[in-house]
N, C-alpha and C positions, 0 to 999 in steps of 0.2 A: 768762591768761599766754600769751605768744607761743609758737608751735610750735618756733621756734629763736631763740636769742639773737643779737645782732649779732656777738659774738665768734665764735660757732659759724658763722654765715653767712659771715663773712670768712675763716674757717679760719686764724686767727692763731696758734693753739697747736699745738705748743710753740713759744715765741718764738725760742729759739736756732736751731731747725731752719729756721723761716721766715726769719730774718735771714740765715742762711748761704745759703739758696737764692735769696733776693732778690739777694744779691751776685753769685751765679753768673749770674742772668738779666741783670744790668746789665753785668758785666765779662767773663763767659765764662771758659773755662779752655782748656787745651791742646787739648782735643777738642770744645769747645762754643763756637761763636761767640756774641758778645754780642748782645743785643736791639738792633734798630735802630728809632729813632723820630725824628720831627721835628714841625714845626708842623702838618703834615697829620694827624698822629695825634690832634689835638684833635677830629677828627670823631667819635671814640668818646664824646665828652661829649654826651649826649642828655638834658638835664634834663627835657624834656617827658614822657619815659617814666620816667626814673630816679626822680624825686622821688615820684610816686604809687606806684611799685612798692616803693620802700624803705619807704613808709608802709603797705604791705599792701594797696594798691588795685590794680585792674586797669584801666588807662587805655583799653583797647579792649573792655571787657566780657568776653564769652565768646570773643573772638578773641585769639590770642597774637601780639603784635608780633614780627616777625622782624627783628632789628636788624642782623644781618650774615648774608650768604650765602657760599657756597663761591666762592673766587676761582679762575677758570680761567686766570689768567696769573701764577701764583705764581713768585717768584724762586727761583733755585737755593738749596737748603738750606745750602750751604757759606757763603753770605753772612750767615746768621743769621736768626733770627725777626724779621720786620719788621712793625710796626704802622703803617708809613707807608702813604700812598695815592699810589702812583706809576703803576702799570700794572695796572688791575683790570677784570674783567668777570665779572658774576654770570650765572646761567643765563638770565636774562631779556634779557641784553645790556646791562644797566645797571651801576651802580657801587655797589651796596649791599653793600660788602665792603671789605677792605683787603689789602695785599700778600700776607701769608703765611696768610691765613685759610683753613682747610681743613675747615670744618664749617658748621653752621647754628646761629645764636644765637637761642634762644627766650626772650624777656624775660618773666619771671614773678616774682611777689612771693616773697621768701624764705619757706620753709616749705611751698611748694606740693608736692603729691605728684608725684613723677617715676615714670613707669611704663615697663615693658618695651615697646618698640616692636614686638616680635615674641617668640614663645616662644624660650627659649634656656637657656643655662647661664652662670653667673657664672664668668669665667676670671681676673678680677683686680679687686681693690679696693685703691686706693693713693692716697696724698696727697703731691703734689709742689707746693709753694707757687709755684714758678716755672713750672710747666707744667700749668695747668688746675686747681690745687687738688685737692680730693677728687674721685675718679673711680670709676665702676663700669663694667667692661667685660663685655659679653655676647657669647657665641658663639651664632649662630642656625643653624649648620649650613649646608651648601651654599656655603661660602666667605664667608658674610656675617657681619660682626661690627659691633657698635656700642659707643660709649662715651658716658657722660653726665658732663660735667665741671662744675666750680665748685659741687659739691654742698655742703650743710651737714652732712648725716648720711646714712650708708648704712644701709639696712635689710636687706641681704643680705650673704652671705659667699662666698668662692670655693668652688666645688663645688655651690652651690645651683642647683636647677632652677627656672626662673621661667616663668610663663604669660603669654600675651598680656594686656596691660593691668594686670599685677600691680604694685603699688607696690614700687619697689626703693630709693627714697631720698627725702629731703626736699631741696628746692632751696635754694640760697644764692647766694653769689658768692665762693667761696673762691679765694684765690690773689692774687698780686701785682697783677694787673690791677685788681682792685676796690679795693685799698688805695690805689693811686696815684690812681685816679679818683673815689673816694668823696667825696660822694654823687651825683656828676653822671653817672656811667656806669651804665646800667641793670643790675640784677641779672638774670642769665640762666643758662640751661643751654646750654652749648656742646655740640652733638650731633655726634659724629663717626660716619661710616660707612666701613667698609672692605669691599672685595670682593677676595678672594684676597690679603689682606694689604696692599693699597694703598688710600690715601684715594680716595673717590669722592664725587661730588655726588649725593645721592639724588633731586634734582629732574630732570625730563626735560631734555635738552640735546643739541644737535648731532646729532640723530637717535637718541640713546640713550634707551631707555624709562625711565620713572620707577620708582624703588624704593618709592615710596609707593603703598599700595593705593588712595589717593584720587586718583591721577594727579598733577597739578601742585598739588593742594590736600590737604596732609596733614590727616587728620581722626582723632579718637580711635577706638579700638575701640568698637563698639556694645555696649550693656549685655549682650546675649546672647552676645557673643563673648569677653568678659572671662573669663579662666580657661582659654581654649582653649590646648592645648599639642600642637603637631605637629612638634616639632624633632627631627630625626634626629641621632644622635651624630656628631661630627666625627672623621674619621680623620686626625689630625695626622701629618705626616712626622717620625718620630723623628730622621731624619738632619738635620732643620732645626736641632736643638739644637747638634750638632757644627759645622754650617756657621756658625751665629751666633757661637759661641765662637771659632772660627777667625778670623772677620772682625772681631771686637770689638777695639778699640784702647783701651778704657777699663776700668781695673781694677774700678771699682765696678760698672759695668754687667755685666761678666763675672761678678763674684761674685753679683750679684742673679739672673742666669739660673741659675747653678749651685745657688743656695739654694732655688729654687722646688721644692716637694716632689713635684709630679706632672707628667707630660708636658703635661697640659692647662694647668696654671699656668705651666709653662715657656713654652708657646706664647703665653699671654697676656702674659707678661713680654717676650718677644721682639717681639710685635706692638707693644706700648707703646714699647719702647726704640728699635726701628728707625725708627718713624715720628715719635716726639717728639724723638729725639736721633740723627738719621741720620748726622751726622758722626762718631759714635762707632763706626761700622762701615765697613769697606772694601767690603762687598758686602751685598746683601739676601738672606737665606735664603728658600727657597721653603717656606712653611708647609703647603701643601696638595698632594696628589699629582696633582691635575688642576685645570684651569681651570673656572670657573663663569660662566654668563651672568647678566646683569641680569634681575631679575623683580620685580614689585610684591609686597613682603612686609611693608613697614613701616607702622606707624600713628604718628600724633602721640604723642610720649612723655609725654602728660598724660591724665588721666582725663576721661571723658565727663561726669563730675559737675562738672568745673571749666571745660572748654572745648569749643567746637564746631569750631574750626579755627584757621587762621592768618591774619595780616594783614601785608601788606607796606607799610610806611609810604609808599613811593614809588608804590604801585600800588593800594592798597586790599585788600579781602579776597581771599585766594587762591581760585582757582576751578579745578576739575578739567577 
């Protein structure tokens, strides 16, 4: 029996919620611009990787194909989420990305173990069909947070403490992206990194040091390091909650922040909403009392049992 079903991998249920959120992605609303796409968006169709992955195979063996990198020339969020390729530059100076891409796409077969890239605490688990499907958000302390998107099944809950290399989910390709492109777009984990509440590229670029412990080559935690936990608790700014509510112009977003039961979960909700739906806020609240510097703290979010490192289709294996 497969570890996840196709329905679970695509995150189609419940159908009424998925259909409602698909309409929002395509048409937008008063506070959310619609998604932009054109013929250049067809670059997301990569059957040479997609077909083997959907069949449960690994086209690059023990190296994870990176099908999209962080775009360093993203358009203003007021224009809407864009899957067009108009003005792009990844950390290598190449074009392995698209307009609004703000993370790293690791292409893996559905049902692959997704692990914590560093020790941390779970601050949010949510499913939005139009914004990355099923997601797990981790706070790693020191201003660093990560999310793992397009999952099939979460294995953790808000408030859980997780160790380096601990399995937190099973991968899939949940969300509208996969349904539109199935089976020609590769199933993948969209991996977001935030520093002090803002999206950052974990790879070294423009003089900024890498956030990967492997340098420019993300590698999994070594067997002896799996289970290590050295994450200090985060001192969230309580005032950030009031700032977010005051800046919020969207009733559902405001209600979601207010409904979060703890300060930690409110912070996770704010982190998600302000970054995934920035036009629903007139200002960005400051989540942390002080700024934090970049430092190498992250590992490849997959187990050493499955992968040794990453592979860039345009460049070959990633090297530190």
